[in-house]
C-alpha positions as CSV (number, residue, x, y, z in Angstrom):
1,M,85.4,59.7,113.2
2,S,88.9,60.9,114.2
3,K,91.7,58.6,115.2
4,Q,93.6,59.6,118.3
5,K,97.4,59.3,118.2
6,V,98.8,56.7,120.5
7,T,101.8,58.1,122.4
8,G,104.1,57.0,125.2
9,S,106.9,58.4,127.2
10,P,110.3,56.7,127.6
11,G,110.2,54.4,130.6
12,E,106.5,53.7,130.3
13,A,105.0,50.4,129.0
14,A,104.0,50.5,125.3
15,P,100.1,50.7,125.1
16,K,100.1,48.8,121.8
17,S,102.5,46.7,119.7
18,G,104.0,48.3,116.6
19,Q,106.5,50.7,115.2
20,Y,107.1,53.8,117.3
21,K,108.9,57.0,116.1
22,P,110.3,59.8,118.3
23,V,108.3,63.0,118.2
24,K,111.4,65.1,117.9
25,G,113.0,62.9,115.1
26,G,115.0,59.8,115.0
27,N,114.7,56.2,113.9
28,E,111.6,54.0,114.4
29,V,111.7,51.1,116.8
30,T,109.6,48.0,117.1
31,V,108.1,47.6,120.6
32,P,105.8,44.8,121.8
33,K,102.8,45.8,123.9
34,G,103.7,46.1,127.6
35,T,107.4,46.5,126.9
36,T,109.2,49.5,128.3
37,L,109.7,52.3,125.7
38,P,113.4,53.2,125.3
39,P,114.9,56.7,125.7
40,T,114.5,58.9,122.7
41,P,117.7,60.3,121.0
42,K,116.6,63.9,121.3
43,G,114.2,63.8,124.3
44,G,110.4,63.8,124.1
45,D,107.8,61.1,123.6
46,W,107.2,58.2,121.2
47,V,104.2,58.1,118.8
48,L,102.8,54.9,117.2
49,V,103.2,55.2,113.4
50,D,102.5,51.6,112.4
51,P,100.5,49.3,114.7
52,S,101.1,45.5,114.5
53,K,98.7,43.5,112.4
54,N,97.8,41.2,115.3
55,K,95.5,41.3,118.3
56,S,98.0,43.3,120.5
57,G,98.3,46.1,117.9
58,K,94.6,46.9,117.8
């Protein structure tokens, strides 16, 4: 069973709560589910690297 990466573009609502890291490098940010993802420092999308350990991170 393969896990699909959760990604989002800047300006979109976060699909899940957790720590997001820019694909092209930069610092991680914590984003609650439904909150708009911020711009990335080097352009590109965000990828979820550590989902929250609650109902909205699943």
